[in-house]
C-alpha positions as CSV (number, residue, x, y, z in Angstrom):
1,M,84.7,59.1,31.4
2,S,83.0,61.1,28.7
3,D,83.6,64.9,28.6
4,Y,80.1,65.8,29.7
5,R,80.6,64.0,33.1
6,K,83.8,65.9,34.0
7,R,83.7,68.9,36.3
8,P,83.6,72.1,34.2
9,P,87.1,73.9,34.3
10,R,85.7,77.0,35.9
11,L,84.8,75.1,39.0
12,E,88.5,74.4,39.7
13,R,88.9,78.2,40.3
14,V,85.8,78.2,42.6
15,F,87.0,75.2,44.6
16,S,90.5,76.6,44.9
17,T,89.2,79.9,46.3
18,Y,88.0,78.3,49.6
19,D,89.6,75.6,51.8
20,A,86.2,73.9,52.0
21,P,83.2,74.8,49.8
22,L,80.0,76.0,51.3
23,Y,76.8,74.4,50.0
24,F,73.1,75.1,50.5
25,V,71.3,71.7,50.4
26,T,67.7,70.6,50.4
27,M,66.6,67.0,51.1
28,V,63.0,66.0,50.5
29,A,60.9,63.4,52.3
30,W,59.5,60.5,50.3
31,K,56.3,61.5,48.6
32,R,56.5,64.7,50.7
33,Q,55.4,62.9,53.8
34,G,55.1,65.3,56.8
35,L,57.4,63.3,59.1
36,L,60.5,65.3,59.5
37,A,59.5,68.2,61.9
38,S,59.9,66.4,65.2
39,E,62.2,66.3,68.2
40,L,63.4,62.9,67.1
41,V,64.6,64.1,63.7
42,H,66.0,67.3,65.1
43,D,68.0,65.4,67.7
44,A,69.3,62.9,65.1
45,L,70.4,65.8,62.8
46,V,72.2,67.6,65.6
47,S,73.9,64.5,67.0
48,H,75.0,63.4,63.5
49,A,76.3,66.9,62.7
50,V,78.5,66.9,65.8
51,F,79.9,63.6,64.7
52,Q,80.5,64.9,61.2
53,E,82.3,68.0,62.5
54,A,85.0,65.7,63.9
55,I,85.7,64.4,60.3
56,G,85.8,67.8,58.6
57,V,82.2,68.5,57.8
58,G,80.5,71.5,59.2
59,I,76.7,71.8,59.3
60,G,75.8,75.4,59.9
61,R,72.3,76.8,59.9
62,Y,69.4,74.6,59.1
63,V,65.6,74.4,59.1
64,V,63.7,71.1,59.4
65,M,60.3,71.4,57.7
66,P,57.6,68.7,57.9
67,D,58.4,67.4,54.4
68,H,61.9,68.7,53.7
69,L,65.2,69.8,55.2
70,H,67.3,72.8,54.3
71,L,70.9,73.2,55.6
72,F,74.2,74.9,54.9
73,I,77.2,72.6,54.9
74,R,80.9,73.0,54.5
75,V,82.7,69.9,53.4
76,G,86.5,69.7,53.9
77,G,89.3,67.3,54.0
78,D,88.8,64.0,52.2
79,Q,85.0,64.2,52.6
80,T,82.5,64.6,49.8
81,L,79.1,66.3,49.8
82,S,77.4,63.2,48.5
83,A,78.8,61.0,51.3
84,S,78.1,63.6,54.0
85,I,74.4,63.9,52.9
86,K,74.1,60.1,52.5
87,F,75.3,59.5,56.1
88,L,73.0,62.3,57.4
89,K,70.0,60.8,55.7
90,Q,71.0,57.4,57.1
91,A,71.2,58.8,60.7
92,I,67.7,60.4,60.4
93,T,66.3,57.3,58.8
94,K,67.7,55.1,61.6
95,A,66.1,57.3,64.2
96,L,62.7,57.2,62.5
97,R,62.7,53.5,61.9
98,V,63.0,52.7,65.6
99,S,59.2,53.0,65.8
100,Q,58.4,52.3,62.1
101,P,60.9,49.7,60.8
102,D,59.7,49.7,57.1
103,L,59.4,53.5,56.8
104,R,60.7,54.9,53.5
105,V,62.0,58.4,54.5
106,W,63.7,60.1,51.6
107,Q,63.3,60.9,47.9
108,P,66.5,59.8,46.1
109,G,69.3,62.4,45.9
110,F,69.3,66.0,47.1
111,F,69.5,69.5,45.7
112,D,72.6,71.5,46.2
113,H,73.9,75.0,45.4
114,L,77.5,76.1,45.8
115,M,77.5,79.4,47.8
116,R,79.9,81.9,46.3
117,N,79.9,84.9,48.7
118,N,78.5,86.3,52.0
119,E,75.7,88.1,50.3
120,S,74.2,85.0,48.7
121,Y,74.6,83.1,52.0
122,Y,72.7,85.7,54.0
123,E,70.1,86.2,51.4
124,K,69.5,82.4,51.2
125,W,69.4,82.1,55.0
126,A,66.9,85.0,55.3
127,Y,64.6,83.3,52.8
128,V,65.0,79.8,54.3
129,R,64.4,80.8,57.9
130,E,61.0,82.2,56.9
131,N,59.8,78.9,55.5
132,P,57.8,77.9,58.6
133,V,56.1,81.3,58.5
134,R,55.2,81.1,54.8
135,A,53.9,77.5,55.4
136,G,51.6,78.8,58.2
137,L,53.3,76.8,60.9
138,V,54.3,79.7,63.1
139,E,53.7,83.4,63.1
140,N,57.3,84.3,63.7
141,A,60.4,82.4,62.4
142,D,62.0,82.5,65.8
143,M,59.1,80.4,67.2
144,W,59.9,77.4,64.9
145,P,61.6,74.8,67.2
146,Y,63.3,72.7,64.4
147,Q,66.0,75.2,63.3
148,G,69.3,76.3,64.5
149,E,73.0,76.6,63.8
150,I,75.4,73.8,64.7
151,V,78.7,75.4,63.7
152,R,79.4,78.9,62.3
153,I,80.4,78.3,58.7
154,D,79.7,81.6,57.1
155,R,82.6,83.6,55.6
156,V,82.7,86.5,58.0
C-alpha cells in the first residue's frame, strides 16, 4: 500500500484514547430523492440499530430527513464504520424495495466525522436536531417524528 493510503500516525493516538470511536455520519439519498422521512425507513433504522448493538455497534442520536440521514455511531469490537453503514443502508433499502423493487436509494459512500470530545458532540447534535425546523418541515424540532436516540453513546 502506498504511503498516502495509510492512516496518519496521529490517528493512532485518537483511536487509542477511546475504546470505540464516536462518529457523526451523514448518508444522502440518490439524487436527493425525498423518500427517507417515513415510518417505514424510521422503523428499519431502529430495528437494524438494535441488531447492530448486539455486535458492538451503537447508534445514538439520529435525524431522518426526506433526502438524507444524520446519525451518531460508536463502532467497537471487530466492526468497522464502513461495514456498519453498508449494512444499515442495506436494511433501509430492503424495506423500501418491498413496494418499489427497482428503487435506487443511496448515493455511494457517506460522510463521516470523528467526534473528539463532549463539546463537539453536543454542538453537532444541537445543530442536527434543528434540521427539520430549518427545512420548514416543523416549527419545533421536538415535533419531528423521525428522530431519536437508540443507545446513549455520548461521553458523559
